C-alpha positions in Angstrom: 40.7 23.8 -14.8 39.8 20.1 -14.6 38.2 18.7 -17.6 35.2 16.4 -17.6 36.3 12.9 -18.5 35.6 11.7 -22.0 34.2 8.3 -23.0 34.9 6.2 -26.2 32.5 6.5 -29.1 29.8 3.9 -28.8 30.3 3.4 -25.1 27.1 2.8 -23.3 27.5 4.3 -19.8 25.8 2.6 -16.8 22.6 4.2 -15.5 23.1 7.3 -13.4 23.3 6.4 -9.7 23.1 9.7 -7.7 24.4 8.0 -4.6 27.7 7.1 -6.2 30.6 9.6 -6.1 31.1 11.3 -9.5 31.7 14.7 -10.9 28.9 16.8 -9.3 25.9 17.7 -11.5 22.5 19.3 -11.2 19.6 17.0 -12.1 15.8 17.0 -11.7 13.5 14.7 -9.7 11.5 12.5 -12.1 9.2 10.5 -9.9 6.8 11.1 -7.0 8.4 8.2 -5.2 11.7 10.0 -5.1 10.0 13.2 -4.1 8.2 11.5 -1.2 11.1 9.5 0.0 13.4 12.6 0.0 15.9 10.5 -2.1 17.5 13.7 -3.4 19.0 14.5 0.0 20.7 11.1 0.0 22.5 11.7 -3.2 26.3 12.4 -3.4 25.5 15.5 -5.4 23.2 17.3 -3.0 25.8 19.2 -1.0 27.3 20.6 -4.2 24.0 21.8 -5.4 23.2 24.3 -2.6 23.3 27.9 -3.7 25.5 30.1 -1.5 24.5 33.7 -2.6 21.7 34.9 -0.3 18.8 37.1 -1.4 17.1 39.6 0.9 13.8 38.0 1.9 11.5 40.8 0.7 8.4 40.9 -1.5 8.7 41.9 -5.2 8.3 45.7 -5.7 4.8 47.2 -6.2 5.2 47.9 -9.9 5.0 46.0 -13.2 7.6 43.2 -13.2 9.7 41.1 -15.6 9.7 37.3 -15.2 12.0 35.3 -17.4 11.5 31.6 -18.0 14.5 29.7 -19.2 13.7 26.7 -21.4 16.5 25.2 -23.5 16.5 21.8 -25.1 15.2 20.0 -22.0 17.4 21.8 -19.5 20.6 20.7 -17.7 23.0 21.3 -20.5 26.3 23.2 -19.9 24.8 24.5 -16.7 24.5 21.0 -15.1 28.2 20.9 -14.3 28.1 22.4 -10.7 31.8 23.0 -10.5 31.9 24.3 -14.0 32.1 22.9 -17.5 34.5 23.3 -20.4 32.4 25.2 -23.0 33.6 28.8 -23.3 30.5 29.5 -25.5 27.9 28.2 -23.1 24.6 30.0 -22.9 24.4 32.8 -20.3 22.2 35.7 -19.3 23.9 38.9 -18.3 21.2 41.5 -18.5 20.0 40.8 -15.0 19.2 44.5 -14.4 16.1 44.0 -16.6 14.7 41.0 -14.6 12.8 40.6 -11.4 12.2 36.8 -11.3 13.8 33.9 -13.1 12.2 30.4 -13.7 14.3 27.4 -14.6 12.0 25.2 -16.7 12.1 21.6 -18.0 9.5 18.9 -18.7 10.7 16.8 -15.8 8.3 16.4 -12.8 10.4 18.5 -10.4 12.9 20.9 -12.0 15.5 22.0 -9.6 17.5 25.1 -10.7 21.2 24.4 -11.1 22.9 26.4 -8.3 24.9 28.5 -10.8 21.6 30.2 -11.9 20.5 30.8 -8.4 23.9 32.2 -7.4 24.2 34.7 -10.2 20.5 35.7 -10.1 20.6 36.3 -6.4 23.8 38.3 -6.8 21.8 40.7 -9.0 18.7 40.8 -6.8 16.6 38.4 -8.9 14.4 35.7 -7.4 14.7 32.1 -8.7 11.9 29.6 -9.1 11.9 25.8 -9.9 9.1 24.2 -11.8 6.6 21.5 -10.8 4.9 20.1 -13.9 2.2 17.5 -14.7 1.5 16.9 -18.4 -0.9 14.6 -20.3 0.9 11.3 -19.7 1.1 11.8 -16.0 -2.4 10.5 -15.0 -1.0 8.1 -12.4 1.1 10.8 -10.9 -1.9 13.2 -10.8 -4.0 10.6 -9.1 -1.4 9.8 -6.4 -0.6 13.5 -5.8 -4.3 14.5 -5.4 -5.5 11.3 -3.7 -6.3 13.1 -0.4 -5.9 16.4 1.3 -3.0 14.9 3.3 -1.2 13.7 0.2 -1.5 17.2 -1.4 -0.1 18.8 1.7 2.8 16.3 2.1 4.0 16.8 -1.5 3.7 20.5 -1.1 5.9 20.3 2.0 8.5 18.2 0.1 8.7 21.0 -2.5 9.1 23.6 0.2 11.9 21.6 1.8 13.8 21.3 -1.5 13.6 25.1 -2.2 14.8 26.0 1.3 17.6 23.4 1.3 18.9 24.4 -2.1 18.4 28.1 -1.6 16.0 29.1 -4.3 12.8 31.2 -3.9 9.7 29.3 -5.0 7.9 27.4 -7.7 6.1 27.7 -11.0 3.1 25.4 -10.9 2.4 24.0 -14.4 -0.6 21.6 -14.3 -1.1 20.8 -17.9 -3.4 17.9 -17.4 -7.2 17.5 -17.1 -8.8 16.5 -13.7 -12.1 15.3 -12.4 -14.2 17.4 -10.1 -13.2 15.5 -7.0 -9.5 16.3 -7.6 -10.0 20.1 -7.8 -10.3 20.7 -4.1 -7.1 18.8 -3.5 -5.4 20.7 -6.3 -6.3 23.9 -4.6 -5.0 22.5 -1.3 -1.7 21.5 -3.0 -1.2 25.0 -4.4 -2.5 26.9 -1.3 -0.5 24.8 1.1 2.7 25.1 -0.9 2.2 28.9 -1.0 1.6 29.1 2.8 4.5 26.7 3.7 6.9 28.6 1.4 5.9 32.0 2.9 6.3 30.6 6.4 9.8 29.2 5.7 11.0 32.0 3.4 9.3 35.5 3.5 9.3 37.0 0.0 9.1 33.6 -1.7 6.9 33.1 -4.7 4.5 30.4 -6.0 3.2 31.3 -9.5 0.3 29.4 -11.2 0.5 28.7 -14.9 -2.6 29.4 -17.0 -3.5 25.7 -17.9 -6.2 23.6 -16.1 -9.3 25.5 -15.1 -11.4 25.4 -12.0 -13.8 22.9 -13.7 -10.9 20.5 -14.4 -10.5 21.1 -18.1 -7.1 21.7 -19.7 -8.1 24.9 -21.4 -5.6 27.7 -21.6 -7.5 31.0 -21.1 -4.8 33.4 -22.3 -6.1 35.8 -19.7 -7.0 36.0 -16.0 -10.7 35.3 -15.6 -13.2 33.4 -13.5 -12.0 30.0 -14.7 -8.4 30.4 -13.4 -8.8 33.1 -10.8 -9.5 30.7 -7.9 -5.9 29.5 -8.3 -4.6 33.0 -8.6 -6.3 33.9 -5.4 -4.4 31.3 -3.4 -0.9 31.9 -4.7 1.4 34.8 -5.6 0.6 35.3 -9.2 -0.4 33.8 -12.6 1.7 33.2 -15.7 -0.8 33.8 -18.5 -0.5 31.6 -21.6 0.9 33.2 -24.8 -2.2 33.5 -27.0 -3.5 36.8 -25.6 -4.9 39.6 -27.7 -4.2 43.3 -27.5 -7.1 44.1 -25.2 -6.4 41.1 -22.9 -3.8 42.6 -20.5 -6.2 45.4 -19.6 -9.1 43.0 -18.9 -6.8 40.7 -16.9 -5.6 43.7 -14.8 -9.2 44.6 -14.1 -9.9 41.0 -13.0 -6.9 41.1 -10.7 -8.0 44.3 -8.9 -5.3 45.5 -6.6 -3.0 42.6 -7.6 -2.6 43.6 -11.3 1.2 43.4 -11.0 0.8 39.7 -10.1 -0.5 39.0 -13.6 2.4 38.0 -15.8 1.4 38.0 -19.5 3.3 35.3 -21.4 5.5 36.1 -24.4 7.1 33.1 -26.3 10.3 34.3 -27.9 10.0 31.5 -30.4 6.9 33.2 -31.6 4.5 30.3 -31.3 1.1 32.0 -31.2 2.4 34.9 -29.2 1.3 38.5 -29.5 3.7 40.4 -31.7 5.4 37.3 -33.1 8.3 37.1 -30.5 11.8 36.8 -31.8 13.1 40.2 -32.8 9.6 41.6 -32.3 9.3 40.6 -28.6 9.3 44.3 -27.7 6.0 44.7 -29.6 4.2 42.8 -26.8 6.2 44.5 -24.1 5.0 47.9 -25.3 1.4 46.8 -24.9 2.0 45.4 -21.4 3.8 48.6 -20.4 1.0 50.7 -21.6 -1.6 48.6 -19.7 0.8 48.5 -16.6 0.9 44.7 -16.0 3.8 42.4 -15.7 5.5 40.3 -18.4 6.7 36.7 -18.5 9.3 36.1 -21.3 9.6 32.4 -22.3 12.7 31.0 -23.8 15.0 34.0 -24.4 17.6 31.3 -25.4 16.1 31.5 -28.8 18.8 34.0 -29.6 21.4 31.3 -28.8 19.6 28.3 -30.3 18.8 30.0 -33.7 21.5 31.2 -36.1 21.7 35.0 -36.1 23.4 37.4 -38.4 25.9 38.4 -35.7 27.8 36.4 -33.1 25.9 35.5 -30.0 27.4 38.2 -27.8 26.3 40.9 -30.3 22.9 39.3 -30.9 22.2 38.8 -27.2 23.1 42.4 -26.4 20.9 43.7 -29.3 17.9 41.6 -28.3 18.0 42.6 -24.6 18.5 46.2 -25.6 15.2 46.0 -27.3 13.8 44.8 -24.0 15.5 47.6 -22.1 14.1 50.2 -24.5 10.6 48.9 -24.1 10.6 48.0 -20.4 13.4 49.9 -18.6 15.9 49.0 -15.9 14.3 47.3 -12.9 17.4 46.4 -10.7 19.8 48.8 -9.1 23.3 47.9 -7.8 25.3 48.6 -5.7 22.9 48.6 -2.8 25.2 47.2 -0.2 28.9 47.3 0.7 31.3 45.9 -0.2 30.6 46.0 -3.9 32.9 44.2 -6.3 32.8 43.3 -10.0 35.3 41.7 -12.4 32.7 41.9 -15.1 33.0 38.1 -15.7 30.1 36.7 -17.7 30.6 33.2 -16.3 32.6 31.7 -19.2 35.9 32.2 -20.9 39.1 30.8 -22.4 41.4 31.1 -19.4 41.4 32.2 -15.7 43.5 35.0 -14.2 44.2 36.4 -10.8 45.8 39.9 -10.4 46.5 40.0 -14.1 48.4 36.7 -14.1 47.0 33.7 -16.0 46.6 30.7 -13.7 44.8 28.4 -16.2 44.6 28.3 -20.0 41.7 25.9 -20.1 38.3 27.0 -21.6 35.5 27.0 -19.0 31.9 27.9 -18.1 30.5 28.5 -14.6 27.6 30.9 -14.1 28.3 30.9 -10.3 31.5 32.9 -11.2 29.6 35.6 -13.0 30.3 39.0 -11.5 27.9 41.9 -11.3 27.0 42.7 -14.9 27.4 46.2 -16.2 25.0 48.2 -18.3 27.6 49.6 -20.7 25.4 52.4 -21.9 27.2 55.4 -23.5 25.9 58.4 -21.7 28.1 61.1 -23.3 29.6 60.5 -26.8 29.9 62.1 -30.2 27.8 60.6 -33.0 30.9 60.7 -35.3 33.6 59.6 -32.9 32.6 57.1 -30.2 34.1 54.5 -27.9 32.6 51.0 -27.9 32.6 49.0 -24.7 32.5 45.2 -24.9 33.5 42.1 -23.0 37.1 41.2 -23.5 38.2 37.6 -23.0 41.9 38.2 -23.8 43.0 40.9 -21.4 41.8 39.7 -18.0 42.6 40.9 -14.5 40.5 38.6 -12.3 38.4 35.7 -13.6 37.7 35.2 -17.2 36.7 38.6 -18.6 37.1 42.4 -18.5 35.7 45.5 -20.2 37.5 46.7 -23.3 37.0 50.3 -24.5 37.9 50.9 -28.1 37.3 53.5 -30.7 38.5 57.0 -31.7 38.7 60.0 -29.4 40.0 63.5 -29.9 42.9 64.9 -27.9 40.7 67.2 -25.7 37.6 65.1 -25.3 36.2 62.4 -23.1 33.5 59.8 -23.4 31.4 58.5 -20.5 30.0 55.0 -20.3 27.6 53.9 -17.5 28.7 50.8 -15.7 26.1 50.5 -12.9 23.0 52.3 -11.8 23.2 52.3 -8.0 21.0 52.8 -5.0 23.7 52.9 -2.2 22.9 55.1 0.8 26.1 56.4 2.3 26.9 57.3 5.9 29.8 59.0 7.7 32.4 56.2 7.1 34.8 57.1 4.3 34.7 54.9 1.2 37.6 53.3 -0.6 37.3 52.8 -4.4 39.8 50.7 -6.3 40.1 49.8 -9.9 42.5 48.0 -12.2 43.2 49.0 -15.8 45.7 48.9 -18.7 45.8 51.0 -21.8 47.7 51.8 -25.0 49.6 54.9 -25.7 48.0 58.0 -24.3 44.6 56.4 -23.8 43.5 57.0 -20.2 40.7 55.7 -18.0 39.0 57.1 -14.9 35.9 56.4 -12.9 33.1 58.9 -12.4 30.6 58.6 -9.5 27.2 60.3 -9.3 25.6 61.1 -6.0 22.2 62.5 -5.1 20.9 63.9 -1.8 17.5 65.5 -0.9 18.9 68.9 -1.9 21.9 68.4 -4.1 23.7 66.4 -6.9 27.4 65.7 -6.9 29.6 64.1 -9.6 33.1 63.0 -8.6 36.0 61.9 -10.9 38.6 59.4 -9.8 41.7 59.6 -12.0 45.4 58.9 -11.7 46.3 62.3 -13.0 44.3 65.4 -12.2 43.3 67.5 -15.1 42.3 70.9 -13.7 40.2 71.7 -16.7 37.9 68.8 -15.9 36.7 70.5 -12.7 34.2 72.4 -14.9 32.3 69.1 -15.4 32.8 67.5 -12.0 32.1 68.6 -8.5 35.4 67.3 -7.4 38.4 65.6 -9.1 40.1 63.1 -6.8 43.7 62.0 -7.7 44.1 58.3 -7.1 47.3 56.6 -5.8 48.9 53.4 -7.2 48.3 50.4 -5.1 51.1 47.8 -4.7 49.7 44.4 -5.2 52.1 41.4 -4.5 52.6 39.4 -7.7 50.8 42.0 -9.9 51.3 41.6 -13.6 53.4 44.5 -14.9 50.9 45.3 -17.6 48.2 46.2 -15.1 47.9 49.2 -12.8 45.7 49.3 -9.7 44.5 52.7 -8.5 42.9 53.6 -5.1 41.0 56.7 -4.1 39.0 57.8 -1.0 35.6 59.4 -0.9 33.4 60.9 1.8 29.8 61.8 0.9 27.7 61.6 4.0 24.0 61.9 3.4 24.2 61.1 -0.3 23.0 58.1 -2.4 25.4 56.7 -5.0 23.3 56.6 -8.1 25.7 55.8 -11.0 29.2 54.4 -11.6 30.7 55.3 -15.0 33.8 54.8 -16.9 35.5 58.0 -18.2 37.6 57.6 -21.3 40.0 60.3 -22.2 43.5 60.9 -23.7 46.5 62.2 -21.9 46.4 65.9 -22.8 49.2 68.1 -24.0 50.3 70.8 -21.6 48.8 73.6 -23.7 45.5 71.8 -24.4 42.4 72.1 -22.3 40.2 68.9 -22.1 36.6 70.1 -22.4 33.3 68.4 -22.8 33.3 66.3 -26.0 30.1 67.5 -27.5 31.2 71.2 -27.1 34.5 70.4 -29.0 33.4 68.4 -32.0 33.1 70.5 -35.2 32.6 68.4 -38.3 33.8 71.3 -40.5 37.0 71.9 -38.5 39.8 70.0 -40.2 42.2 70.7 -37.4 40.0 69.0 -34.8 39.5 66.0 -37.0 43.3 65.6 -37.4 43.6 65.4 -33.6 41.3 62.3 -33.7 43.2 59.1 -32.7 42.7 55.5 -31.8 41.8 54.8 -28.3 42.1 51.5 -26.4 41.9 50.7 -22.7 40.8 47.9 -20.4 39.0 48.0 -17.1 39.8 44.8 -15.1 37.6 45.2 -12.0 36.3 47.7 -9.5 35.9 47.5 -5.7 34.0 49.8 -3.4 34.2 49.2 0.4 34.1 51.0 3.7 37.0 49.2 5.4 40.5 48.0 4.8 41.8 44.6 3.7 39.4 41.8 4.8 40.5 39.3 7.4 40.7 36.0 5.6 41.2 33.2 8.1 44.6 31.5 7.8 45.2 27.8 7.2 45.2 26.9 10.9 41.7 28.2 11.3 40.3 25.5 9.0 39.6 21.8 9.2 40.2 20.1 5.9 39.2 16.5 5.3 38.9 13.9 2.5 35.8 11.7 3.1 36.2 9.9 -0.3 39.4 8.8 -2.0 39.8 6.4 -4.9 43.0 5.4 -6.8 43.0 3.8 -10.3 46.3 2.3 -11.5 47.3 2.3 -15.1 49.8 0.1 -17.1 52.1 3.1 -17.7 52.7 3.6 -14.0 50.7 6.8 -13.9 47.7 6.6 -11.5 44.5 8.6 -11.5 42.8 9.9 -8.3 39.2 10.7 -7.5 38.8 12.6 -4.2 36.2 14.6 -2.4 37.7 17.4 -0.3 35.7 19.3 2.4 36.6 22.2 4.6 35.1 24.3 7.4 36.1 26.8 10.0 37.1 25.3 13.3 35.1 28.1 15.0 31.6 26.7 14.4 30.1 30.0 15.7 31.5 32.0 12.7 28.9 32.9 10.1 31.3 34.6 7.7 30.4 34.0 4.1 33.2 33.8 1.5 32.6 34.4 -2.2 34.3 31.3 -3.5 37.4 29.1 -3.1 40.0 28.5 -5.7 41.4 24.9 -5.5 44.9 24.0 -6.5 47.2 20.9 -6.3 50.9 20.5 -6.0 52.2 17.2 -7.2 55.2 16.8 -4.9 58.1 15.1 -6.7 60.2 12.5 -5.1 63.4 14.2 -6.2 63.3 18.0 -6.7 66.9 18.3 -7.8 66.1 18.1 -11.5 64.1 20.5 -13.7 61.2 18.0 -14.0 60.9 17.9 -10.2 60.9 21.7 -10.0 58.0 21.9 -12.6 56.0 19.3 -10.6 56.1 21.4 -7.5 54.2 24.3 -9.0 50.6 24.8 -7.9 48.1 23.6 -10.6 44.7 25.3 -10.7 41.9 22.7 -10.5 38.8 24.8 -10.4 36.5 26.9 -8.2 34.2 25.9 -5.4 31.2 27.9 -4.2 30.4 25.5 -1.3 32.8 24.1 1.2 33.5 21.0 -0.9 35.2 20.1 -4.1 35.4 16.9 -6.1 38.5 16.1 -8.1 38.0 13.6 -10.9 40.6 11.6 -12.9 43.6 13.6 -11.6 46.7 12.1 -13.3 49.4 11.4 -10.8 52.9 10.6 -12.3 54.8 7.7 -10.9 57.5 10.1 -9.7 55.0 11.8 -7.3 55.5 11.2 -3.6 52.7 13.3 -2.3 49.9 15.7 -3.2 49.1 19.0 -1.5 45.6 20.4 -2.2 45.3 24.1 -1.4 42.0 26.0 -0.9 42.4 29.7 -1.6 39.8 31.6 0.3 38.3 34.6 -1.7 36.2 37.4 -0.2 33.1 39.2 -1.5 35.2 42.3 -2.1 37.4 40.5 -4.7 40.3 39.8 -2.3 42.1 36.5 -2.4 44.2 34.8 0.2 47.9 34.2 -0.4 48.5 30.6 -1.3 51.0 30.2 1.5 48.3 31.2 4.0 45.5 29.0 2.5 44.1 25.9 4.1 45.5 22.7 2.7 45.3 18.9 2.6 48.4 16.7 2.3 48.3 13.2 0.9 51.2 10.8 0.9 50.9 8.8 -2.3 52.6 5.6 -1.0 50.4 5.5 2.0 47.2 5.9 0.0 48.0 4.0 -3.2 45.5 1.3 -2.3 43.0 3.4 -0.4 39.4 3.2 -1.7 36.8 4.6 0.7 
């Protein structure tokens, strides 16, 4: 993966000019002038910042909800690198099944969520909001914004335009500044017009008011919904109540909201600053009160787990903290809901990148846009004395940068079941194909169990590479999978495929089944029925277990049709060469591509970008090595920027290849992928 260029210590970089070509980044809008002039849309970075994962335009469910507000050191850290950064330990959220709405927060005037957050949140069914904020020092901005009714409407429409163009779902309005009585009607016009314009352009969008300035113009946090802030609540989609509420406040706020009690989001500061319950590892104390009073929650700065030193590593601490949330609040998102459904369990960061079990890059990276559907990893059936632990594995990777490792001890005749996903997929008459990749040690075995529910019946199916007749007691049907031949597949990995038909049922759970290859005379039975702590013979059968699940795919059709190279138009609107004294040159280039058939609305998951440095003379070993595809990175829009690509003097040409990847995890063969050829001699002095 391409690395961000480094600069010498003490080097004072020139001011950031968003109109000049450079490595694409996400950034906020800091002035009203830039907002009014639509300067953002003239920036070089704008096309790269569009999110590409769509969200169904539906309202939030009619129940208590979970809003999470991300605030970390001013924002735009590792997540600002739109094409991905180089920090394998970058902050991430992967417990999306506990979240309904996500706010990206900073103290800049207009905070635009980096597209990586919008992409992964949308993938998991979560709405994403940017932030508009006015604070104490912004009196001139306030006066310009609220000068007239027309100015308030114009700025509201600019915010709507940004949200629609970049693909996120609304705004948190944080007006932490006092106002005079003449400005309040225009403030209401600003908030109300923004809400109306967002709803007209994007059904299901949200505008949330933060509990700050009151209807009489005072900056006076109420810590509840009452008559002083309800006029703003009444003209938007909800209120984010400040953190200083008391135990009886949620109930009174719910009463003030009437039928809209779920639009009241009671704030909880994880840093514990004046928050009920103290935040930190006691955040669940506040959640328990909100659940009891049946109102919504707004968790602020869950990155506390990352920013403050914990007893355990970040992965363990993050899982522990969010599990407290899960125990107090419950799961709110279900997937799969649609077909195809694919997950490689990638958390959006890692130490290398693999495709079909083969490593294509050994560079560390982070890119939340690449985060796959995140599993629950909840043990649903295990012994208290012998259990299997499921965790993210960065070493054994099938696709992307991570996989699920399953490790522990397991008796010969037992199995352990671990929930991957809690689904809500309604099935029809079309048969389904289920595929999964795995690898294991010794006699450790892995299968997939699927749970179905109809109006009158429950079914539980097991997909496994070797049928164990005795397992039929615990499953409605045991389906023997077949090995799938995958061109170029690493010999360490095995891909299994099975076919299912369950018309009239809903898929409710996808689970991993861990078991050991049984002896011919043994009967694998339910684990909890077998374990006897006083039975020495059973204990002696206990053995180490290790297996890895690389990915899963559920679809209702065969291999997808990925358009071949001659279906695409590939161009290079910007090229810049920089010579060096050693003869090696560096290249900056923007590459764009699109289907020649402009009527096609096919959406592809992402594009892997490679380069071949074509050697002048391929007869020696060095020439052969040069003509090997080099992985540059991943694009989620139809554009990619290559920065500081070193081109040896022996290179006669460059071939950039764009590997098209489908939403079902499929990837195009490189020889079929669209490409761009550059002849180095012809372009050595090009700068455009």
